Biotite code that builds the C-alpha atoms (Angstrom):
import biotite.structure as struc

atoms = struc.array([
    struc.Atom([-2.352, -3.320, 14.558], chain_id="A", res_id=1, res_name="MET", atom_name="CA", element="C"),
    struc.Atom([-1.284, -7.002, 15.073], chain_id="A", res_id=2, res_name="PRO", atom_name="CA", element="C"),
    struc.Atom([2.655, -7.983, 14.825], chain_id="A", res_id=3, res_name="GLY", atom_name="CA", element="C"),
    struc.Atom([3.891, -4.356, 14.124], chain_id="A", res_id=4, res_name="TYR", atom_name="CA", element="C"),
    struc.Atom([4.743, -1.564, 16.605], chain_id="A", res_id=5, res_name="ARG", atom_name="CA", element="C"),
    struc.Atom([6.180, 1.300, 14.444], chain_id="A", res_id=6, res_name="ILE", atom_name="CA", element="C"),
    struc.Atom([6.457, 5.048, 15.792], chain_id="A", res_id=7, res_name="ARG", atom_name="CA", element="C"),
    struc.Atom([3.692, 6.234, 13.922], chain_id="A", res_id=8, res_name="ARG", atom_name="CA", element="C"),
    struc.Atom([1.286, 3.534, 13.751], chain_id="A", res_id=9, res_name="PRO", atom_name="CA", element="C"),
    struc.Atom([-1.435, 3.017, 11.583], chain_id="A", res_id=10, res_name="VAL", atom_name="CA", element="C"),
    struc.Atom([-4.780, 4.139, 13.840], chain_id="A", res_id=11, res_name="THR", atom_name="CA", element="C"),
    struc.Atom([-8.254, 2.685, 13.097], chain_id="A", res_id=12, res_name="ARG", atom_name="CA", element="C"),
    struc.Atom([-8.786, 5.506, 11.050], chain_id="A", res_id=13, res_name="SER", atom_name="CA", element="C"),
    struc.Atom([-5.992, 4.392, 8.379], chain_id="A", res_id=14, res_name="GLY", atom_name="CA", element="C"),
    struc.Atom([-3.661, 7.244, 8.709], chain_id="A", res_id=15, res_name="GLN", atom_name="CA", element="C"),
    struc.Atom([-0.218, 6.073, 9.018], chain_id="A", res_id=16, res_name="GLY", atom_name="CA", element="C"),
    struc.Atom([3.226, 7.023, 7.243], chain_id="A", res_id=17, res_name="ASN", atom_name="CA", element="C"),
    struc.Atom([6.495, 4.709, 7.589], chain_id="A", res_id=18, res_name="ILE", atom_name="CA", element="C"),
    struc.Atom([8.037, 7.569, 5.148], chain_id="A", res_id=19, res_name="GLN", atom_name="CA", element="C"),
    struc.Atom([9.641, 10.309, 8.317], chain_id="A", res_id=20, res_name="ARG", atom_name="CA", element="C"),
    struc.Atom([10.837, 7.054, 10.728], chain_id="A", res_id=21, res_name="PRO", atom_name="CA", element="C"),
    struc.Atom([12.117, 5.160, 7.645], chain_id="A", res_id=22, res_name="LEU", atom_name="CA", element="C"),
    struc.Atom([14.082, 8.005, 6.444], chain_id="A", res_id=23, res_name="LEU", atom_name="CA", element="C"),
    struc.Atom([14.858, 9.075, 10.140], chain_id="A", res_id=24, res_name="ASP", atom_name="CA", element="C"),
    struc.Atom([16.673, 5.617, 10.234], chain_id="A", res_id=25, res_name="GLU", atom_name="CA", element="C"),
    struc.Atom([18.468, 5.800, 6.885], chain_id="A", res_id=26, res_name="LEU", atom_name="CA", element="C"),
    struc.Atom([19.845, 9.010, 8.200], chain_id="A", res_id=27, res_name="ARG", atom_name="CA", element="C"),
    struc.Atom([21.214, 7.879, 11.679], chain_id="A", res_id=28, res_name="ARG", atom_name="CA", element="C"),
    struc.Atom([22.907, 4.596, 10.096], chain_id="A", res_id=29, res_name="ALA", atom_name="CA", element="C"),
    struc.Atom([26.360, 4.317, 9.465], chain_id="A", res_id=30, res_name="ASP", atom_name="CA", element="C"),
    struc.Atom([25.868, 1.709, 6.828], chain_id="A", res_id=31, res_name="GLN", atom_name="CA", element="C"),
    struc.Atom([23.639, 1.052, 3.611], chain_id="A", res_id=32, res_name="PRO", atom_name="CA", element="C"),
    struc.Atom([20.272, -0.612, 4.822], chain_id="A", res_id=33, res_name="LEU", atom_name="CA", element="C"),
    struc.Atom([18.156, -3.694, 3.826], chain_id="A", res_id=34, res_name="SER", atom_name="CA", element="C"),
    struc.Atom([14.377, -4.167, 4.347], chain_id="A", res_id=35, res_name="VAL", atom_name="CA", element="C"),
    struc.Atom([15.068, -6.639, 7.010], chain_id="A", res_id=36, res_name="ALA", atom_name="CA", element="C"),
    struc.Atom([17.532, -3.957, 8.854], chain_id="A", res_id=37, res_name="ASP", atom_name="CA", element="C"),
    struc.Atom([14.346, -1.495, 8.544], chain_id="A", res_id=38, res_name="LEU", atom_name="CA", element="C"),
    struc.Atom([11.956, -4.014, 9.727], chain_id="A", res_id=39, res_name="HIS", atom_name="CA", element="C"),
    struc.Atom([13.796, -4.779, 12.973], chain_id="A", res_id=40, res_name="VAL", atom_name="CA", element="C"),
    struc.Atom([14.669, -0.955, 13.653], chain_id="A", res_id=41, res_name="ARG", atom_name="CA", element="C"),
    struc.Atom([10.912, 0.267, 12.675], chain_id="A", res_id=42, res_name="LEU", atom_name="CA", element="C"),
    struc.Atom([8.486, -2.804, 13.134], chain_id="A", res_id=43, res_name="GLY", atom_name="CA", element="C"),
    struc.Atom([7.114, -2.341, 10.234], chain_id="A", res_id=44, res_name="ALA", atom_name="CA", element="C"),
    struc.Atom([5.793, -4.747, 7.851], chain_id="A", res_id=45, res_name="PRO", atom_name="CA", element="C"),
    struc.Atom([8.537, -5.566, 5.011], chain_id="A", res_id=46, res_name="PRO", atom_name="CA", element="C"),
    struc.Atom([6.367, -5.263, 2.106], chain_id="A", res_id=47, res_name="LYS", atom_name="CA", element="C"),
    struc.Atom([5.141, -1.644, 3.137], chain_id="A", res_id=48, res_name="GLY", atom_name="CA", element="C"),
    struc.Atom([9.378, -0.814, 4.100], chain_id="A", res_id=49, res_name="ILE", atom_name="CA", element="C"),
    struc.Atom([9.959, -2.788, 0.389], chain_id="A", res_id=50, res_name="SER", atom_name="CA", element="C"),
    struc.Atom([7.263, -0.352, -1.390], chain_id="A", res_id=51, res_name="LEU", atom_name="CA", element="C"),
    struc.Atom([8.034, 3.040, 0.277], chain_id="A", res_id=52, res_name="ARG", atom_name="CA", element="C"),
    struc.Atom([11.773, 2.315, -0.917], chain_id="A", res_id=53, res_name="LEU", atom_name="CA", element="C"),
    struc.Atom([10.534, 1.809, -4.099], chain_id="A", res_id=54, res_name="TYR", atom_name="CA", element="C"),
    struc.Atom([8.735, 4.744, -4.293], chain_id="A", res_id=55, res_name="LEU", atom_name="CA", element="C"),
    struc.Atom([11.453, 7.276, -2.622], chain_id="A", res_id=56, res_name="LEU", atom_name="CA", element="C"),
    struc.Atom([13.990, 5.363, -5.386], chain_id="A", res_id=57, res_name="GLU", atom_name="CA", element="C"),
    struc.Atom([11.955, 6.446, -7.942], chain_id="A", res_id=58, res_name="ARG", atom_name="CA", element="C"),
    struc.Atom([11.452, 9.481, -6.641], chain_id="A", res_id=59, res_name="ALA", atom_name="CA", element="C"),
    struc.Atom([15.264, 10.460, -6.593], chain_id="A", res_id=60, res_name="GLY", atom_name="CA", element="C"),
    struc.Atom([15.547, 10.425, -2.440], chain_id="A", res_id=61, res_name="ALA", atom_name="CA", element="C"),
    struc.Atom([17.115, 7.578, -2.143], chain_id="A", res_id=62, res_name="VAL", atom_name="CA", element="C"),
    struc.Atom([19.661, 5.166, -3.618], chain_id="A", res_id=63, res_name="GLU", atom_name="CA", element="C"),
    struc.Atom([20.133, 1.332, -4.004], chain_id="A", res_id=64, res_name="ALA", atom_name="CA", element="C"),
    struc.Atom([23.925, 0.448, -2.937], chain_id="A", res_id=65, res_name="VAL", atom_name="CA", element="C"),
    struc.Atom([23.535, -3.183, -3.342], chain_id="A", res_id=66, res_name="SER", atom_name="CA", element="C"),
    struc.Atom([22.084, -5.946, -4.847], chain_id="A", res_id=67, res_name="ALA", atom_name="CA", element="C"),
    struc.Atom([21.099, -9.122, -2.703], chain_id="A", res_id=68, res_name="ARG", atom_name="CA", element="C"),
    struc.Atom([20.034, -8.673, -0.729], chain_id="A", res_id=69, res_name="PRO", atom_name="CA", element="C"),
    struc.Atom([19.729, -4.472, -1.996], chain_id="A", res_id=70, res_name="LYS", atom_name="CA", element="C"),
    struc.Atom([20.725, -2.065, 0.378], chain_id="A", res_id=71, res_name="ARG", atom_name="CA", element="C"),
    struc.Atom([19.868, 1.663, 0.566], chain_id="A", res_id=72, res_name="TYR", atom_name="CA", element="C"),
    struc.Atom([21.724, 5.211, 2.017], chain_id="A", res_id=73, res_name="ILE", atom_name="CA", element="C"),
    struc.Atom([19.733, 8.740, 1.351], chain_id="A", res_id=74, res_name="LEU", atom_name="CA", element="C"),
    struc.Atom([20.863, 10.410, -1.793], chain_id="A", res_id=75, res_name="LYS", atom_name="CA", element="C"),
    struc.Atom([23.547, 13.458, -0.299], chain_id="A", res_id=76, res_name="PRO", atom_name="CA", element="C"),
    struc.Atom([21.871, 16.828, -0.267], chain_id="A", res_id=77, res_name="GLY", atom_name="CA", element="C"),
    struc.Atom([18.545, 14.693, 0.660], chain_id="A", res_id=78, res_name="SER", atom_name="CA", element="C"),
    struc.Atom([16.620, 17.078, 3.167], chain_id="A", res_id=79, res_name="PRO", atom_name="CA", element="C"),
    struc.Atom([15.030, 15.899, 6.616], chain_id="A", res_id=80, res_name="LYS", atom_name="CA", element="C"),
    struc.Atom([11.613, 16.536, 6.031], chain_id="A", res_id=81, res_name="ASP", atom_name="CA", element="C"),
    struc.Atom([10.231, 15.689, 2.161], chain_id="A", res_id=82, res_name="LEU", atom_name="CA", element="C"),
    struc.Atom([7.349, 17.149, 2.637], chain_id="A", res_id=83, res_name="ARG", atom_name="CA", element="C"),
    struc.Atom([6.601, 19.876, 0.841], chain_id="A", res_id=84, res_name="GLY", atom_name="CA", element="C"),
    struc.Atom([9.835, 18.991, -1.755], chain_id="A", res_id=85, res_name="THR", atom_name="CA", element="C"),
    struc.Atom([9.340, 17.806, -5.076], chain_id="A", res_id=86, res_name="ALA", atom_name="CA", element="C"),
    struc.Atom([11.043, 14.196, -3.847], chain_id="A", res_id=87, res_name="GLN", atom_name="CA", element="C"),
    struc.Atom([8.312, 14.081, -1.335], chain_id="A", res_id=88, res_name="GLY", atom_name="CA", element="C"),
    struc.Atom([5.500, 14.670, -3.471], chain_id="A", res_id=89, res_name="HIS", atom_name="CA", element="C"),
    struc.Atom([6.501, 12.095, -6.127], chain_id="A", res_id=90, res_name="ARG", atom_name="CA", element="C"),
    struc.Atom([7.288, 9.680, -2.911], chain_id="A", res_id=91, res_name="ALA", atom_name="CA", element="C"),
    struc.Atom([4.259, 10.201, -0.718], chain_id="A", res_id=92, res_name="LEU", atom_name="CA", element="C"),
    struc.Atom([1.877, 11.111, -3.518], chain_id="A", res_id=93, res_name="ARG", atom_name="CA", element="C"),
    struc.Atom([2.366, 8.326, -5.997], chain_id="A", res_id=94, res_name="ALA", atom_name="CA", element="C"),
    struc.Atom([-1.063, 8.930, -8.111], chain_id="A", res_id=95, res_name="GLY", atom_name="CA", element="C"),
    struc.Atom([-3.600, 12.118, -7.665], chain_id="A", res_id=96, res_name="SER", atom_name="CA", element="C"),
    struc.Atom([-6.226, 9.907, -5.491], chain_id="A", res_id=97, res_name="THR", atom_name="CA", element="C"),
    struc.Atom([-6.395, 7.462, -2.878], chain_id="A", res_id=98, res_name="GLN", atom_name="CA", element="C"),
    struc.Atom([-7.203, 4.733, -5.517], chain_id="A", res_id=99, res_name="ARG", atom_name="CA", element="C"),
    struc.Atom([-4.139, 5.433, -7.841], chain_id="A", res_id=100, res_name="ASP", atom_name="CA", element="C"),
    struc.Atom([-2.021, 4.870, -5.262], chain_id="A", res_id=101, res_name="ARG", atom_name="CA", element="C"),
    struc.Atom([-3.575, 1.461, -3.820], chain_id="A", res_id=102, res_name="ILE", atom_name="CA", element="C"),
    struc.Atom([-3.689, 0.102, -7.400], chain_id="A", res_id=103, res_name="TRP", atom_name="CA", element="C"),
    struc.Atom([-0.156, 1.287, -8.176], chain_id="A", res_id=104, res_name="ARG", atom_name="CA", element="C"),
    struc.Atom([0.777, -0.046, -4.792], chain_id="A", res_id=105, res_name="ALA", atom_name="CA", element="C"),
    struc.Atom([-0.832, -3.454, -4.991], chain_id="A", res_id=106, res_name="ILE", atom_name="CA", element="C"),
    struc.Atom([0.467, -3.312, -9.265], chain_id="A", res_id=107, res_name="ARG", atom_name="CA", element="C"),
    struc.Atom([3.847, -3.577, -7.828], chain_id="A", res_id=108, res_name="VAL", atom_name="CA", element="C"),
    struc.Atom([3.491, -5.530, -4.561], chain_id="A", res_id=109, res_name="GLN", atom_name="CA", element="C"),
    struc.Atom([1.195, -8.118, -6.461], chain_id="A", res_id=110, res_name="ARG", atom_name="CA", element="C"),
    struc.Atom([0.587, -9.913, -2.832], chain_id="A", res_id=111, res_name="THR", atom_name="CA", element="C"),
    struc.Atom([-0.393, -7.710, -0.514], chain_id="A", res_id=112, res_name="PHE", atom_name="CA", element="C"),
    struc.Atom([-2.472, -7.365, 2.751], chain_id="A", res_id=113, res_name="SER", atom_name="CA", element="C"),
    struc.Atom([-3.915, -3.938, 4.924], chain_id="A", res_id=114, res_name="LEU", atom_name="CA", element="C"),
    struc.Atom([-1.015, -2.911, 6.627], chain_id="A", res_id=115, res_name="PRO", atom_name="CA", element="C"),
    struc.Atom([1.064, -3.397, 3.704], chain_id="A", res_id=116, res_name="ASP", atom_name="CA", element="C"),
    struc.Atom([-1.103, -1.033, 1.575], chain_id="A", res_id=117, res_name="ILE", atom_name="CA", element="C"),
    struc.Atom([-2.351, 1.752, 4.571], chain_id="A", res_id=118, res_name="VAL", atom_name="CA", element="C"),
    struc.Atom([1.226, 2.512, 5.296], chain_id="A", res_id=119, res_name="MET", atom_name="CA", element="C"),
    struc.Atom([3.319, 2.431, 1.833], chain_id="A", res_id=120, res_name="ALA", atom_name="CA", element="C"),
    struc.Atom([0.870, 4.406, 0.129], chain_id="A", res_id=121, res_name="ALA", atom_name="CA", element="C"),
    struc.Atom([-0.103, 6.584, 2.647], chain_id="A", res_id=122, res_name="THR", atom_name="CA", element="C"),
    struc.Atom([-4.185, 5.774, 2.140], chain_id="A", res_id=123, res_name="VAL", atom_name="CA", element="C"),
    struc.Atom([-7.046, 5.443, 4.516], chain_id="A", res_id=124, res_name="SER", atom_name="CA", element="C"),
    struc.Atom([-7.910, 1.833, 5.793], chain_id="A", res_id=125, res_name="ARG", atom_name="CA", element="C"),
    struc.Atom([-11.617, 2.673, 4.438], chain_id="A", res_id=126, res_name="ARG", atom_name="CA", element="C"),
    struc.Atom([-10.429, 3.168, 1.232], chain_id="A", res_id=127, res_name="SER", atom_name="CA", element="C"),
    struc.Atom([-8.732, 0.338, 1.002], chain_id="A", res_id=128, res_name="PHE", atom_name="CA", element="C"),
    struc.Atom([-11.759, -1.416, 2.163], chain_id="A", res_id=129, res_name="GLU", atom_name="CA", element="C"),
    struc.Atom([-13.896, -0.302, -0.412], chain_id="A", res_id=130, res_name="THR", atom_name="CA", element="C"),
    struc.Atom([-11.601, -0.535, -3.497], chain_id="A", res_id=131, res_name="PHE", atom_name="CA", element="C"),
    struc.Atom([-10.264, -4.095, -2.646], chain_id="A", res_id=132, res_name="VAL", atom_name="CA", element="C"),
    struc.Atom([-13.600, -4.626, -2.178], chain_id="A", res_id=133, res_name="ASN", atom_name="CA", element="C"),
    struc.Atom([-14.701, -3.814, -5.766], chain_id="A", res_id=134, res_name="ASP", atom_name="CA", element="C"),
    struc.Atom([-11.529, -5.327, -7.080], chain_id="A", res_id=135, res_name="LEU", atom_name="CA", element="C"),
    struc.Atom([-12.692, -9.029, -5.399], chain_id="A", res_id=136, res_name="LEU", atom_name="CA", element="C"),
    struc.Atom([-16.269, -8.499, -7.009], chain_id="A", res_id=137, res_name="ARG", atom_name="CA", element="C"),
    struc.Atom([-14.744, -8.194, -10.754], chain_id="A", res_id=138, res_name="ALA", atom_name="CA", element="C"),
    struc.Atom([-12.460, -11.126, -10.384], chain_id="A", res_id=139, res_name="GLY", atom_name="CA", element="C"),
    struc.Atom([-8.795, -8.553, -10.045], chain_id="A", res_id=140, res_name="TYR", atom_name="CA", element="C"),
    struc.Atom([-8.319, -9.680, -6.107], chain_id="A", res_id=141, res_name="VAL", atom_name="CA", element="C"),
    struc.Atom([-7.971, -13.077, -4.814], chain_id="A", res_id=142, res_name="ARG", atom_name="CA", element="C"),
    struc.Atom([-8.013, -14.360, -1.248], chain_id="A", res_id=143, res_name="ILE", atom_name="CA", element="C"),
    struc.Atom([-4.987, -16.454, -0.667], chain_id="A", res_id=144, res_name="ILE", atom_name="CA", element="C"),
    struc.Atom([-5.021, -16.690, 3.169], chain_id="A", res_id=145, res_name="ARG", atom_name="CA", element="C"),
    struc.Atom([-7.597, -15.185, 5.732], chain_id="A", res_id=146, res_name="ARG", atom_name="CA", element="C"),
    struc.Atom([-7.081, -12.917, 8.412], chain_id="A", res_id=147, res_name="GLY", atom_name="CA", element="C"),
    struc.Atom([-7.989, -14.468, 12.254], chain_id="A", res_id=148, res_name="VAL", atom_name="CA", element="C"),
    struc.Atom([-8.613, -12.243, 14.867], chain_id="A", res_id=149, res_name="SER", atom_name="CA", element="C"),
    struc.Atom([-7.186, -14.476, 18.029], chain_id="A", res_id=150, res_name="SER", atom_name="CA", element="C"),
    struc.Atom([-4.065, -15.042, 16.230], chain_id="A", res_id=151, res_name="ALA", atom_name="CA", element="C"),
    struc.Atom([-3.536, -11.580, 14.799], chain_id="A", res_id=152, res_name="ALA", atom_name="CA", element="C"),
    struc.Atom([-3.274, -12.365, 11.284], chain_id="A", res_id=153, res_name="THR", atom_name="CA", element="C"),
    struc.Atom([-4.310, -9.986, 8.390], chain_id="A", res_id=154, res_name="TRP", atom_name="CA", element="C"),
    struc.Atom([-5.811, -11.384, 5.534], chain_id="A", res_id=155, res_name="THR", atom_name="CA", element="C"),
    struc.Atom([-3.488, -11.057, 2.288], chain_id="A", res_id=156, res_name="VAL", atom_name="CA", element="C"),
    struc.Atom([-4.413, -10.751, -1.101], chain_id="A", res_id=157, res_name="TYR", atom_name="CA", element="C"),
    struc.Atom([-2.954, -11.399, -4.791], chain_id="A", res_id=158, res_name="ARG", atom_name="CA", element="C"),
    struc.Atom([-3.795, -9.349, -7.808], chain_id="A", res_id=159, res_name="LEU", atom_name="CA", element="C"),
    struc.Atom([-4.789, -11.832, -10.035], chain_id="A", res_id=160, res_name="VAL", atom_name="CA", element="C"),
    struc.Atom([-5.481, -8.950, -13.313], chain_id="A", res_id=161, res_name="VAL", atom_name="CA", element="C"),
    struc.Atom([-2.917, -6.737, -13.539], chain_id="A", res_id=162, res_name="ARG", atom_name="CA", element="C"),
    struc.Atom([-4.304, -5.156, -16.634], chain_id="A", res_id=163, res_name="SER", atom_name="CA", element="C"),
    struc.Atom([-2.247, -1.878, -16.808], chain_id="A", res_id=164, res_name="GLY", atom_name="CA", element="C"),
    struc.Atom([-1.678, 1.184, -15.018], chain_id="A", res_id=165, res_name="PRO", atom_name="CA", element="C"),
    struc.Atom([-4.536, 3.343, -15.671], chain_id="A", res_id=166, res_name="LYS", atom_name="CA", element="C"),
    struc.Atom([-6.777, 2.865, -12.127], chain_id="A", res_id=167, res_name="THR", atom_name="CA", element="C"),
    struc.Atom([-10.230, 1.087, -12.470], chain_id="A", res_id=168, res_name="PRO", atom_name="CA", element="C"),
    struc.Atom([-13.001, 3.271, -11.692], chain_id="A", res_id=169, res_name="VAL", atom_name="CA", element="C"),
    struc.Atom([-16.309, 2.289, -10.002], chain_id="A", res_id=170, res_name="THR", atom_name="CA", element="C"),
    struc.Atom([-19.672, 3.522, -11.395], chain_id="A", res_id=171, res_name="HIS", atom_name="CA", element="C"),
    struc.Atom([-22.985, 3.284, -9.318], chain_id="A", res_id=172, res_name="LYS", atom_name="CA", element="C"),
    struc.Atom([-26.296, 3.342, -11.494], chain_id="A", res_id=173, res_name="VAL", atom_name="CA", element="C"),
    struc.Atom([-28.646, 6.666, -10.440], chain_id="A", res_id=174, res_name="GLN", atom_name="CA", element="C"),
    struc.Atom([-31.617, 5.085, -8.481], chain_id="A", res_id=175, res_name="GLY", atom_name="CA", element="C"),
    struc.Atom([-30.568, 1.355, -8.609], chain_id="A", res_id=176, res_name="SER", atom_name="CA", element="C"),
    struc.Atom([-28.260, -0.634, -6.841], chain_id="A", res_id=177, res_name="ASN", atom_name="CA", element="C"),
    struc.Atom([-26.274, -1.690, -9.705], chain_id="A", res_id=178, res_name="ALA", atom_name="CA", element="C"),
    struc.Atom([-22.486, -0.884, -9.747], chain_id="A", res_id=179, res_name="LYS", atom_name="CA", element="C"),
    struc.Atom([-19.646, -1.724, -11.883], chain_id="A", res_id=180, res_name="PHE", atom_name="CA", element="C"),
    struc.Atom([-16.074, -1.700, -12.620], chain_id="A", res_id=181, res_name="LEU", atom_name="CA", element="C"),
    struc.Atom([-14.578, 0.022, -15.675], chain_id="A", res_id=182, res_name="ASP", atom_name="CA", element="C"),
    struc.Atom([-11.153, -0.377, -16.376], chain_id="A", res_id=183, res_name="ASP", atom_name="CA", element="C"),
    struc.Atom([-9.398, 2.152, -18.605], chain_id="A", res_id=184, res_name="PRO", atom_name="CA", element="C"),
    struc.Atom([-6.809, -0.368, -19.900], chain_id="A", res_id=185, res_name="ASN", atom_name="CA", element="C"),
    struc.Atom([-8.826, -2.629, -21.604], chain_id="A", res_id=186, res_name="THR", atom_name="CA", element="C"),
    struc.Atom([-11.938, -0.817, -22.212], chain_id="A", res_id=187, res_name="GLY", atom_name="CA", element="C"),
    struc.Atom([-14.336, -3.588, -19.946], chain_id="A", res_id=188, res_name="GLN", atom_name="CA", element="C"),
    struc.Atom([-17.290, -3.206, -17.804], chain_id="A", res_id=189, res_name="ARG", atom_name="CA", element="C"),
    struc.Atom([-18.013, -5.860, -14.824], chain_id="A", res_id=190, res_name="ILE", atom_name="CA", element="C"),
    struc.Atom([-20.735, -5.868, -13.208], chain_id="A", res_id=191, res_name="ASP", atom_name="CA", element="C"),
    struc.Atom([-20.079, -5.797, -9.195], chain_id="A", res_id=192, res_name="ILE", atom_name="CA", element="C"),
    struc.Atom([-23.147, -4.638, -7.947], chain_id="A", res_id=193, res_name="SER", atom_name="CA", element="C"),
    struc.Atom([-23.635, -5.042, -4.228], chain_id="A", res_id=194, res_name="PRO", atom_name="CA", element="C"),
    struc.Atom([-23.466, -8.604, -2.466], chain_id="A", res_id=195, res_name="ASN", atom_name="CA", element="C"),
    struc.Atom([-22.376, -8.980, 1.395], chain_id="A", res_id=196, res_name="PRO", atom_name="CA", element="C"),
    struc.Atom([-19.659, -6.868, 2.175], chain_id="A", res_id=197, res_name="PRO", atom_name="CA", element="C"),
    struc.Atom([-16.100, -8.895, 0.992], chain_id="A", res_id=198, res_name="ALA", atom_name="CA", element="C"),
    struc.Atom([-13.926, -6.746, 3.138], chain_id="A", res_id=199, res_name="VAL", atom_name="CA", element="C"),
    struc.Atom([-14.663, -4.868, 5.869], chain_id="A", res_id=200, res_name="LYS", atom_name="CA", element="C"),
    struc.Atom([-14.785, -6.095, 9.405], chain_id="A", res_id=201, res_name="GLY", atom_name="CA", element="C"),
    struc.Atom([-14.646, -10.068, 8.216], chain_id="A", res_id=202, res_name="LYS", atom_name="CA", element="C"),
    struc.Atom([-11.502, -10.554, 6.542], chain_id="A", res_id=203, res_name="HIS", atom_name="CA", element="C"),
    struc.Atom([-8.733, -9.384, 8.239], chain_id="A", res_id=204, res_name="HIS", atom_name="CA", element="C"),
    struc.Atom([-8.153, -9.065, 11.877], chain_id="A", res_id=205, res_name="ALA", atom_name="CA", element="C"),
    struc.Atom([-8.787, -5.347, 13.952], chain_id="A", res_id=206, res_name="ARG", atom_name="CA", element="C"),
    struc.Atom([-6.639, -3.824, 16.448], chain_id="A", res_id=207, res_name="THR", atom_name="CA", element="C"),
])
């Protein structure tokens, strides 16, 4: 991944998660840590760290003890590995599907890139590319800076339609190329029938 060397990296398949190494760093620290501190220690994208801390805080696993900048500690009694616990389930699975987790993450971040969301929301690269491509065609997401492979930079996106908490759903019409995005927050149906792909393999650097 361009620019980031985390202990458990995002692979080509998009599988990666910063939760365990992030918790390990908080556990080892002798003082509260900020997003900037964790970025230096982990080498992960700051936005991905920020989102994971947000989810862990909501799940009751970590606590912010200062405001400017926010610094975090593990809450007393938090288990070493949150997998298999109620806290871990809430933090790791913020939504029942990968699209739910992507939608929730980009609503929090507003401006985001692929590694931010893949690592923080624990989703695959393919799921990110497919869903964001649908949102681009629907006009919900805009590209604000294109990634350049030679410069090892990622495309940066912005969510411009933040319609509500329910995840927009894609529907294909059987026997045709017609494809629609249905937004349960507004009841709106948007035609996103195929054109040349807007995301995959084109708009962000690959490892």
